[in-house]
C-alpha positions in Angstrom: 0.0 0.0 0.0 1.3 3.4 -1.0 1.9 5.9 1.9 0.5 9.4 1.2 3.9 11.0 1.9 5.6 8.8 -0.6 3.0 9.6 -3.2 3.3 13.4 -2.5 7.1 13.3 -2.7 6.9 11.3 -6.0 4.5 13.8 -7.5 6.8 16.7 -6.5 9.8 14.8 -8.1 7.8 14.4 -11.3 6.5 18.0 -11.2 10.0 19.4 -10.9 11.4 17.1 -13.5 8.7 18.2 -16.0 9.1 21.9 -15.1 12.8 21.8 -16.1 12.2 19.6 -19.2 14.1 16.6 -17.9 13.2 13.0 -18.9 13.2 10.2 -16.4 16.2 8.7 -18.2 18.2 12.0 -17.8 17.3 12.2 -14.1 18.2 8.6 -13.5 21.6 9.1 -15.2 22.3 12.2 -13.0 21.5 10.2 -9.9 23.2 7.0 -11.0 20.1 4.7 -11.1 17.9 3.1 -13.7 14.9 5.1 -15.0 12.5 2.4 -13.8 13.4 3.4 -10.3 12.5 7.0 -11.0 9.2 5.7 -12.3 8.6 3.9 -9.1 9.5 6.9 -7.0 7.2 9.2 -9.0 4.2 6.9 -8.5 4.9 6.4 -4.8 5.4 2.6 -5.3 8.9 2.9 -3.9 9.9 5.1 -1.0 12.8 7.5 -1.6 15.6 7.2 0.9 17.0 10.4 2.5 20.3 10.2 0.6 18.6 9.5 -2.7 16.2 12.4 -2.2 19.3 14.6 -1.5 20.8 13.4 -4.8 17.6 14.0 -6.7 17.2 17.5 -5.2 20.7 18.4 -6.4 20.0 16.9 -9.8 16.9 19.1 -10.3 18.4 22.1 -8.4 15.9 22.5 -5.5 16.2 22.2 -1.7 15.1 18.9 -0.3 12.2 20.7 1.5 10.7 21.3 -2.0 9.5 17.7 -2.1 7.5 18.2 1.1 5.9 21.6 0.2 2.1 21.4 0.2 1.9 18.3 2.4 -0.6 20.0 4.8 -2.6 21.5 1.9 -2.8 18.2 0.0 -4.0 16.4 3.1 -6.7 18.9 3.7 -7.6 19.0 0.0 -8.3 15.2 0.1 -10.8 15.8 3.0 -12.7 18.6 1.3 -14.8 18.3 -1.9 -13.0 19.7 -5.0 -14.2 21.7 -7.9 -15.1 19.3 -10.7 -13.5 21.5 -13.3 -10.0 21.6 -11.7 -8.1 18.5 -10.7 -6.7 18.5 -7.1 -3.2 18.2 -8.5 -3.3 20.4 -11.5 0.4 20.2 -12.3 0.2 16.4 -12.4 -1.7 16.9 -15.7 0.8 16.9 -18.6 -1.3 19.4 -20.6 -1.5 21.9 -17.7 2.2 21.6 -17.1 3.0 22.1 -20.8 0.8 25.1 -20.7 2.7 26.6 -17.7 6.0 25.9 -19.4 4.9 27.5 -22.6 3.5 30.5 -20.7 6.8 31.2 -19.0 8.6 31.0 -22.3 6.6 34.1 -23.5 8.2 37.5 -23.0 6.9 39.2 -19.8 4.9 42.0 -21.4 3.1 39.6 -23.8 2.7 37.1 -20.9 0.9 39.7 -18.8 -1.5 40.5 -21.7 -2.2 36.8 -22.2 -2.9 36.4 -18.5 -5.4 39.3 -18.6 -7.1 37.7 -21.7 -7.3 34.4 -19.9 -8.8 36.0 -16.8 -11.5 37.8 -18.9 -12.3 34.6 -20.8 -12.7 32.6 -17.6 -15.0 35.2 -16.1 -17.2 35.0 -19.2 -17.3 31.2 -19.2 
């Protein structure tokens, strides 16, 4: 049975890896393990040891604490009903993550205009 903390840490590993455009294979090579092990970590099937989490944090350039951010929020979100339109873990969705990555690739002045357009469109919907 998967422990909720292991699942959360795995999601945060996947989230960070996607945000920097790194494949499971690339992360595995940086850490010195097989990509299948990264898959198991990301799904929460295998627990990440402290030393391995340290190595992963260095490989993706975040502090170890990054992987635990949102633990309290995710626990309370599981207990409360969620909006049917928005998944509880929005950045676990590849399309949403790709959208965020593309959004930040846009120059800032254009990005602000796009943000305002999206806000207006969502208010109308």
